[in-house]
N, C-alpha and C positions, 0 to 999 in steps of 0.2 A: 909136051905142054909148054915147056920153056921156049922151044923153038918157035911155036905158034905165037907166043907173046912177043918174041923178038921181031916178028913181022908186022906187028901193030904199031901205030903211032904212040910215042911215049906218053902223051897225056891220057890216051885211052887205057894204056897199061896201068898207069897210076890210078885211074878211076876204078878199074877192075880190082886192084889191090884195096882201094878204099871200100869197095862194096863187100869184100870178104865173102864171095859166093859160097864157099865151103860151108859156112854156118847156116845158109839157107836150107841145106839138106835136112837139118833137124826139124825145121818147120814142116817140110813136106812129110817127113816120117811120122811125126806126132799127129799131124792132121789125118794122115792115112790110118793111124791107129783108131782114132775116134770114128771115122767112117767105117772101118773094118768091123768095129764092134756093132755098129748099127746093122751092117750086112749080116753079121753072125746071128743077131737076134731076129732076123727075118724081114727087115725093112729093105725094100728095093731101093737102090741108090738113085737119086736124082742127080745126074751128072752136071746139069747146069748149076744147081745149088752148090755142088761139090767144088767146081772150079772157081765160081765167084767167091766162095768162102776161102778157098786157098789163096786167091788173089788178095783178099783182105789180110790174111795172116802174113803173106810175103811182104806186102807193103808196110805193115807194122814192123816186121823184122828189119827191113831195110831202113826205115826212118829211124829206128832205135840205133842201128849201126852208125848212121850218118850223124845223128845228134851226139852220140858218144864221142865220135871222132872230132866233131866241132868243139865240144866243151873240154875234152881231155887230151887233145893231141899234144899240147905243150908239155904236159906231165909225162905222157907216154914216150916222148922223144928222149927223155932223160933216163929211161929205163935201160940199164946195161944187160938185163937178163931177158930181153924180148925173145919170145918163141913164136912159132907159127900160129899159135892159138891165143897168145896173151900179149899185152904191151901195145895194143893198137895195131892199125893196119900197116904202119910204116910208109904210107903214101905221102911223102913230104914234098913232092914236086907240084902239087896243086894248091891254088889259093884256098885259104881256110874256109872262105864263104862258100866254096863249091859244095862242101859237106852240108852246110845249112840249106842251100838251095835244093840239093838233092833230097834232103829230108822233107822239105815242104812239098816238093813234087810228088814224092811217094805218099804223103798224107792226103794230097789232093786225089790221086788215083785211087787210094784206098777208100776215100769218101764216095767216089763214083761207084765203086763195087758195092759199097754198103747201100747206096740209094737203089741200085739195081736189085739187090736182094730184098729190100723193103718193097719195091714196086711190084715184084713178082711174088710177094707173099711168102717168101722163104724165111724172112727174119722174124721169127716168133719172139715172144716176150723173154723167155729164158736165154735164147741165143743173143738177143740184144743186150741183156745185162752182162753176159760173159764178154761180149765184144767191147762193151764200154769199159769194163775193168781191165781188159787186155790193153786197150788204148791208153788208159791212165797209167798203167804200170810201165808200158814201153816208153811213153812220152816223158814221164817224169823220172825215169831211171837216171838220165844224165842232165835233164833240163831243170833250171831253177823254176820256182823257188825251193822245190823239195829235194832234187838231186839225191835220189835214193841210194845211188852208188856210193855216196859219202856219208851215209847214215848208219851203215852196218846192216841195213835191211834190204839192200839192193839185191844180194844173192838170193835171199829167200823169196823176194818178190818175183825175180826172174824165173826161179825154179817153179813156182806155182803157175806163172804165166805159161811157160813152155810145156811143162809136164802135165798140168791139170787143165788150164783154160783152153789151150789149143785143141786137144782131143775132145774136150767137152763142147767146144764150138762146132766142130765137125759133126759130132754126134747129134747135137740139138738141131742143126740145120736139116738133118735127115729124119729125125724122129719127133722133135718138138717136146720131148720129155726126158727127164733124167732116169738113170738106171743104176742100181747099186754096183753092178759089175764095172761101171766106169771108174768109180772110186777104187775098187779093188785092184785094177790094173794100173792106174795112174799114180797112186801114192808111193809104191815102191820106186817108180821112176823119178818121183820128186826128190826122194832121199838121194838117189844116185846122181841126179843133176846137181843138187846142192853140194854133194861131195866133189863133183867135177869142178864146180866154180871155186870151191875152197882150194883145190889143187891148182887151179888156174891163177889164183891170187897170190900164191906163195912166191913165185919168181918176181912178182911186182912188189913184194912186201917192203923192201928197203926204200924203193922210190915212193910208194904210197905213204910210208911213214915220214919221209923227208918233206913231202908236200902236204902233209896233214889230210890225206885222202883216207877217210875213216871207213875202209871196207870192213867186212865182218872179220877177216883175218887180223886186221890192225886193231880193231876194237877188242877182240878176244885175246890178242897176243899170239905169237906164232906157236907156242907150246899148246895152249888150249885149243887153238884153231886146228892144229894137226891132230889133236886128240878127237875133236869133233868130227873131222874128216874120217878118221878110223872107226868111229862109232856109227856113222851114217851108212857105211857100206853093209855091214852085217844087219843093220836095222832094216835096210831095204829088203833083204832076202827074208827076214823074219816076218815083215808085213806081207810078203807074198805067200809065205806059209800060212799065215793067219787067214789070208784071202781064200786059200784052198779049204781050210777048216770051216770057213763061213759059207762055202758053197761054190766057189769058183772051180769049174771043171779042171782036173789035173792035166788033161790033154792040152789045155790052153796055157796053163801056168808053167809046166815043166821046161819049155824052152828058155824061160827066163833064168832058170837055175844053171844053165850051161855056162854062164859068164862068171860063176863063183871063182874059178882059178884066176881069172883076170883081176877080180876084186882082191883076192889074197895077195897077188903080186903088187897091186897098187898100195895096199897097206904096208907091205914089206918095204917098198920104196920110201914111203913116208917115214917109216921107223928108221931106215938107214940115214935119212937126212937129219932126223931128230937126234941121232947118235953122233952127228958131226961128220958123216961121210960126205964126200964131194957130191953135190946134187947134179943130176943129169936132167935139166929142166925140160928139154925136148921130149925125152922118154916119159917123164912124169906126166906132162900135160897130154901127150898122145895116149898114154894108157888110160888116163882119166876120161878122155873123150871116147876111147874105144869101149870102155866099160859101160858107159851110159848108152852110146850109140848101138852097140851090139845087143844089149838087153832090150832096148826099145824096138830094134829091128826084129828080134826073135819073137817078142810078144805080138808085134803087129802082124808078122807072118802067120802066127798061129790063128789069129782071128780071120785073116783073109783066106786061109786054107782049111779052117776048121769046119 
């Protein structure tokens, strides 16, 4: 991959870094989860609606990435603990307004996809409401006047958007109605996603504190923030157990429990840091991403193959 990037023009390489395409995989995975649930419940998939909806989700993701880069690049450049997943993209060779123009372009393309969904009668009332909330959450995560990222509620908003609203949007485009199984499978992922974001914010803690960027970790303080992280992981599996008790078929839920050892390792790493051991930020953030991503993948796979 690095050799391929070396063959590309430098501005294009910087723009790819700015885009952070790796994070787009989460949108594809969670969207597939919602559609997989619709398929499992016996709804034949409309692939036109599927890909138009996926286009909306991807454009919202990209616009949120670019807006975050535009508003927070100056702070992120001061971060000495930048990892592959935190501290901004590191694309410093492009004019700052490039990120803003890219965000506006993505929002325009997303609006086109939305119009096409509406024109072809795919965008029912519930799906439209979910899409509206997804737009508001992604746009105002970094953008003034709300800048949720600096209120302490940005992580919670993002987790609800990614783990709840994205699967719900895919499901509603296919079915037009809600189903309790959707909440059963997405709420455990919400807790794991929030734990992931808490882990992601820890390497940035010093820089965020210096520039008064009041993330959830800064507002809580590192001790309580790390404690919340350690609580969210077992809580996710507990909610999945409760989903089984409430009627979720075990054959769909059991793959989600396969990641428990990863969750235990993640908590152990956090406890090691709390005890004053030298942090390994790359490993910490990678494990947090792997825990959420693997759980989402296994649950998605269970619906597509169930």
